[in-house]
Structure formats: C-alpha cells, structure tokens
C-alpha positions as CSV (number, residue, x, y, z in Angstrom):
1,X,-45.1,85.2,-44.0
2,X,-45.7,82.0,-45.8
3,X,-45.0,79.9,-43.4
4,X,-45.9,81.8,-39.9
5,X,-49.9,80.8,-40.8
6,X,-49.3,77.3,-41.2
7,X,-46.9,77.5,-38.1
8,X,-49.4,79.0,-35.9
9,X,-52.3,76.8,-37.2
10,X,-50.1,74.2,-35.8
11,X,-49.4,75.6,-33.0
12,X,-53.0,76.1,-32.1
13,X,-54.1,72.6,-32.8
14,X,-51.8,71.0,-31.2
15,X,-52.7,73.2,-27.9
16,X,-56.2,72.4,-28.7
17,X,-55.8,69.1,-29.0
18,X,-53.0,69.0,-25.6
19,X,-56.6,70.9,-24.2
20,X,-58.9,67.0,-25.2
21,X,-57.0,64.9,-24.4
22,X,-53.7,65.4,-22.1
23,X,-53.2,63.3,-18.5
24,X,-51.9,66.0,-16.9
25,X,-52.7,69.0,-18.2
26,X,-51.6,71.4,-15.4
27,X,-48.1,71.0,-17.3
28,X,-49.1,72.7,-19.9
29,X,-51.8,74.8,-19.3
30,X,-50.9,75.7,-15.5
31,X,-52.6,74.7,-12.7
32,X,-54.8,76.8,-12.6
33,X,-56.2,76.4,-16.2
34,X,-55.6,73.0,-15.7
35,X,-58.0,71.6,-13.1
36,X,-61.2,73.3,-14.9
37,X,-59.6,71.7,-18.0
38,X,-60.2,68.8,-15.6
39,X,-63.9,70.1,-14.6
40,X,-65.3,70.7,-18.8
41,X,-64.0,67.0,-19.0
42,X,-66.3,65.2,-16.2
43,X,-69.4,67.7,-17.0
44,X,-69.0,66.9,-21.0
45,X,-69.0,63.0,-19.4
46,X,-71.9,63.9,-17.1
47,X,-74.2,65.3,-19.8
48,X,-73.5,62.5,-22.0
49,X,-74.8,59.7,-19.6
50,X,-77.4,61.7,-18.3
51,X,-78.6,63.1,-21.4
52,X,-77.0,60.8,-24.7
53,X,-76.0,57.2,-24.3
54,X,-76.8,55.8,-21.1
55,X,-73.7,54.1,-19.2
56,X,-75.8,50.6,-19.5
57,X,-75.7,50.8,-23.6
58,X,-72.5,52.2,-23.9
59,X,-70.5,49.1,-21.4
60,X,-71.5,45.7,-21.6
61,X,-70.7,44.9,-17.9
62,X,-73.0,48.5,-16.8
63,X,-76.1,46.6,-19.0
64,X,-74.9,43.3,-17.8
65,X,-75.8,45.3,-13.9
66,X,-79.1,47.1,-15.5
67,X,-80.8,43.8,-16.8
68,X,-79.5,42.1,-13.4
69,X,-81.5,45.5,-11.3
70,X,-84.9,45.5,-13.5
71,X,-85.1,41.3,-13.2
72,X,-84.9,41.6,-9.3
73,X,-87.5,44.3,-8.9
74,X,-89.8,42.2,-10.8
75,X,-89.6,39.4,-8.8
76,X,-90.4,41.2,-5.8
77,X,-93.2,39.8,-3.3
78,X,-92.8,36.6,-4.5
79,X,-91.1,34.7,-1.9
80,X,-87.8,33.7,-3.3
81,X,-85.9,31.6,-1.0
82,X,-82.3,32.5,-0.6
83,X,-81.0,29.8,-3.0
84,X,-83.6,30.9,-5.7
85,X,-82.7,33.9,-5.7
86,X,-79.2,33.9,-6.2
87,X,-80.1,30.9,-8.3
88,X,-82.2,34.4,-10.6
89,X,-79.3,36.4,-10.4
90,X,-77.1,33.9,-12.2
91,X,-80.1,32.5,-14.8
92,X,-80.4,36.6,-15.6
93,X,-76.8,37.3,-16.2
94,X,-76.9,34.6,-18.9
95,X,-80.1,35.9,-20.2
96,X,-78.5,38.9,-21.2
97,X,-75.5,36.9,-22.8
98,X,-77.3,34.9,-24.9
99,X,-80.2,37.6,-25.8
100,X,-79.2,40.6,-25.0
101,X,-76.2,40.8,-25.5
102,X,-72.0,39.0,-25.4
103,X,-70.5,38.3,-21.6
104,X,-67.2,37.2,-21.3
105,X,-67.5,35.6,-17.8
106,X,-67.8,32.2,-17.9
107,X,-71.5,30.6,-18.7
108,X,-73.7,29.1,-18.3
109,X,-73.0,25.3,-20.3
110,X,-68.4,26.2,-19.1
111,X,-70.3,26.9,-15.8
112,X,-71.2,24.0,-15.4
113,X,-68.1,22.4,-15.7
114,X,-66.5,24.3,-13.4
115,X,-69.9,23.7,-10.8
116,X,-69.1,19.4,-11.7
117,X,-65.2,20.3,-10.6
118,X,-66.4,22.6,-7.6
119,X,-68.5,19.2,-6.8
120,X,-65.9,16.7,-7.4
121,X,-63.9,18.4,-4.4
122,X,-66.5,18.5,-2.2
123,X,-67.2,14.8,-2.1
124,X,-63.3,14.7,-1.2
125,X,-63.9,16.9,1.9
126,X,-64.2,19.6,3.0
127,X,-63.3,23.1,0.9
128,X,-61.8,25.8,3.1
129,X,-61.2,28.1,0.1
130,X,-62.0,29.1,-2.6
131,X,-59.9,31.2,-5.2
132,X,-60.6,32.9,-8.4
133,X,-59.1,35.0,-10.9
134,X,-60.4,37.6,-13.0
135,X,-64.0,38.7,-11.4
136,X,-65.2,40.7,-14.1
137,X,-69.1,41.2,-13.1
138,X,-68.8,38.1,-10.7
139,X,-71.0,35.7,-12.2
140,X,-68.9,32.6,-12.0
141,X,-68.7,34.0,-8.0
142,X,-72.4,33.3,-8.1
143,X,-71.6,30.3,-9.4
144,X,-69.2,28.8,-6.9
145,X,-70.7,31.1,-3.6
146,X,-74.0,28.5,-4.6
147,X,-72.3,25.0,-4.9
148,X,-70.7,26.4,-1.7
149,X,-74.1,27.6,-0.6
150,X,-74.3,24.7,2.3
151,X,-70.6,25.1,4.1
152,X,-68.4,27.2,5.5
153,X,-65.7,28.0,2.7
154,X,-64.0,31.2,2.3
155,X,-64.5,32.5,-1.1
156,X,-62.8,35.3,-2.6
157,X,-62.3,36.5,-6.2
158,X,-59.2,38.6,-7.2
159,X,-59.1,41.7,-9.4
160,X,-57.2,44.7,-10.2
161,X,-60.2,46.7,-12.5
162,X,-62.0,49.6,-10.6
163,X,-65.1,49.0,-13.0
164,X,-65.1,45.2,-12.3
165,X,-65.3,45.4,-8.4
166,X,-68.3,48.1,-8.5
167,X,-70.3,45.7,-10.3
168,X,-69.8,42.4,-9.3
169,X,-70.0,44.4,-5.7
170,X,-74.2,45.4,-7.3
171,X,-74.8,42.2,-8.9
172,X,-73.4,39.9,-5.2
173,X,-75.8,42.4,-3.4
174,X,-78.4,41.6,-6.7
175,X,-78.1,38.0,-5.5
176,X,-78.0,38.5,-1.5
177,X,-74.4,37.2,-1.2
178,X,-72.2,40.5,-0.5
179,X,-71.0,40.0,2.7
180,X,-70.3,35.9,1.2
181,X,-67.8,36.9,-1.2
182,X,-64.4,38.7,-0.2
183,X,-63.7,41.3,-2.8
184,X,-59.4,41.9,-3.5
185,X,-59.0,44.8,-6.0
186,X,-55.4,43.5,-6.8
187,X,-53.3,41.9,-9.3
188,X,-53.3,38.0,-8.6
189,X,-49.4,37.6,-7.3
190,X,-50.1,40.3,-5.2
191,X,-52.9,38.4,-4.0
192,X,-51.1,34.9,-3.7
193,X,-48.2,36.8,-1.7
194,X,-50.7,37.3,1.0
195,X,-52.2,34.4,1.3
196,X,-48.4,32.6,2.2
197,X,-48.1,35.4,4.9
198,X,-51.6,34.4,6.1
199,X,-50.7,30.4,6.2
200,X,-53.7,30.1,3.5
201,X,-53.9,27.3,1.0
202,X,-56.6,27.0,-1.7
203,X,-58.8,24.2,-2.1
204,X,-60.1,25.4,-5.8
205,X,-58.6,28.0,-7.9
206,X,-61.0,29.2,-11.2
207,X,-58.3,30.9,-13.3
208,X,-60.5,32.9,-15.7
209,X,-58.3,36.7,-15.8
210,X,-55.6,37.3,-18.5
211,X,-54.3,34.5,-20.0
212,X,-50.8,34.9,-20.4
213,X,-50.6,35.1,-16.7
214,X,-52.4,31.1,-16.0
215,X,-48.8,29.7,-16.2
216,X,-47.1,32.0,-13.8
217,X,-49.9,32.8,-11.7
218,X,-50.4,28.3,-11.1
219,X,-46.1,28.0,-10.7
220,X,-45.8,30.9,-8.4
221,X,-49.1,29.0,-6.1
222,X,-47.0,26.0,-6.2
223,X,-43.4,27.7,-5.9
224,X,-45.0,29.4,-2.5
225,X,-46.6,26.6,-1.7
226,X,-50.5,27.3,-1.3
227,X,-52.6,24.9,-3.5
228,X,-53.7,22.1,-1.0
229,X,-53.2,18.8,-1.2
230,X,-56.8,18.1,-4.3
231,X,-56.4,20.8,-4.7
232,X,-58.9,21.6,-8.3
233,X,-58.1,24.1,-10.8
234,X,-59.6,25.1,-13.3
235,X,-59.1,26.4,-16.0
236,X,-61.1,28.8,-18.8
237,X,-60.7,29.9,-22.1
238,X,-57.9,27.4,-22.9
239,X,-58.5,27.8,-26.5
240,X,-60.1,30.8,-26.9
241,X,-58.7,33.7,-26.4
242,X,-56.7,30.2,-26.1
243,X,-53.3,29.9,-22.7
244,X,-51.9,27.0,-25.2
245,X,-48.8,27.4,-22.8
246,X,-50.5,27.0,-19.8
247,X,-52.0,23.7,-21.9
248,X,-48.9,22.7,-23.3
249,X,-47.0,22.4,-18.9
250,X,-50.6,20.6,-17.2
251,X,-50.2,17.9,-20.0
252,X,-46.0,17.6,-20.1
253,X,-44.6,14.8,-18.1
254,X,-43.5,17.8,-15.9
255,X,-47.6,18.6,-14.9
256,X,-48.5,15.3,-15.2
257,X,-46.5,14.5,-12.2
258,X,-48.3,17.4,-9.7
259,X,-51.6,17.4,-11.8
260,X,-54.9,15.1,-13.5
261,X,-55.2,16.9,-16.0
262,X,-59.2,16.9,-18.0
263,X,-59.6,18.6,-21.0
264,X,-63.6,19.7,-21.6
265,X,-64.0,20.0,-25.9
266,X,-67.0,22.8,-25.4
267,X,-67.3,26.2,-26.0
268,X,-67.1,30.1,-26.0
269,X,-69.3,32.6,-23.4
270,X,-72.8,32.4,-25.3
271,X,-70.9,31.7,-28.5
272,X,-71.5,27.8,-29.8
273,X,-69.6,28.6,-32.8
274,X,-67.0,29.3,-31.3
275,X,-64.9,26.3,-29.7
276,X,-63.4,26.2,-26.5
277,X,-61.7,24.2,-23.7
278,X,-61.8,23.5,-20.3
279,X,-59.1,22.4,-17.8
280,X,-60.0,20.6,-15.1
281,X,-56.7,19.2,-12.7
282,X,-56.5,17.9,-9.9
283,X,-53.3,18.5,-7.1
284,X,-51.2,15.7,-6.8
285,X,-49.0,17.0,-3.8
C-alpha cells in the first residue's frame, strides 16, 4: 500500500502532462477525447492572446508589423507617391528595430551595403532575377524592390517559415509592393532546383538565412549553374552569429578563382556594440 499512492500519483501526473503537451493526444486518449484536447488548447491560446498578452507583445515579427500598420494608417490622406510609401515602410521597420525592440533583418546600416552592391550590379547591365534566402519580415525584400523599382527584374524571396510568409506578405501590402514580389514558402535547396528546372539564372543573390547553410547553398547554386556571369552575392551576418566556413571559402584560392570578394566591417543590425561583417562577392564565371 505504501508504494501504491506514489505510483498512482505519478501515473496521474504523466496522464495530465500528456493531456497538456502531447503533440498527438489521440494516441493516448482516443480520437474523441484527443480532439477535445486540441479544441481546449486552441481556446486557451485564443483566450491568452485576446484577453491577456496581445500577439504583438508576444512576438517581435507581429510587433514590427503592428508598428508598420499603425504608422501607415497615420499617413492617410498625405498623398505619398508609391516609392515614398515603400520608403516609409522601410523607415518604420528601422524605427521599430532601433527604438522599440530588436529585429534580425539586415537593418539600415548593412542594408545600405546591400543597396550599393545591387546598384553595382545594375551598372553592369540588366538584372533579370534577384533572389533572397531568408525572408523574416520582408525588410530586405523591400530594399530590393526599391532599388529595382524602375526595372522589370523578378524578385523572389525564399523562407520555409509560415510566420515569415504571413508577416512579410502583410508588410509588402502596406508598402504597396505585394504584387512585385514572389514568395516561396520552401527550403533554399528546393527553390534552387526549381529555378534550374525553369532555366533561370540569378543576377543578384542575398543570403541571410540559416548561417551553416550559406556555403552549402552557394556550392549547390554553382553546381546547378544558377549564377549568371557577374552575379553579385551578398552574405549577411558573416561575423555574428557567424558563417566562418563561407568566409573562409570566399577568401580561399578556390573561392578567389570564382569570385571577387570585398569584406565590409560593420556592426550587427540595430546594435552598434556588436561587430559584424557583410561579404559582397562578384561571380567571375
């Protein structure tokens, strides 16, 4: 009898935790009770976000979107041109990153490096395709759209995260460029292979996704012959969080045969005390 009570309590605790956290409660409780668990969980989440903490307070991407929406609503009737509206949305994201929270998009300081790199590529001839790996809230895509505003270039952004898709799509809408940008909710390798099937080549590539994938994705693009001659490749966050193997490759003898690379020493987005680097590499092939 002395062991019976602890065993009963332990079993009850396990069942309770399974009820709360099991990803598939149907396997434990059966179809009907498992469905009830899913409904209860959804109701609890809705209650939390409607009467407790707002979604904007709970998630930085949603908070940035809310900041943009509020800022644009305050400009109704001011007669902004389409390009001025786009720039205003970019400025609102930067304002949030500097003054209200922190965001891991490229930011205004490193964004200028990206802008200049794209302008450099435009000076060499038409840009048919600009591709971004890593969307987050769509900030860097907006900068691409602004620089390519007077061109017919295709702009594609790739990110498998559904939150990135939802938030960035809304921010593009606020900026008036939703129809200008093609969004791919997929992994970079899949997007590359799709471009290969379509017979497309990349003229400008901005890499700002999972840091340990920078080099492998670059090599896959080379293997699939996706980089057009003169393609400019911009890699963000080279120093922090860091992509050391990518930098090492670009500056190695092998990398120098294929790319002309400049290392830009700067700081992390919206955080001047944290050093960072941006690599701008021109494909020589």
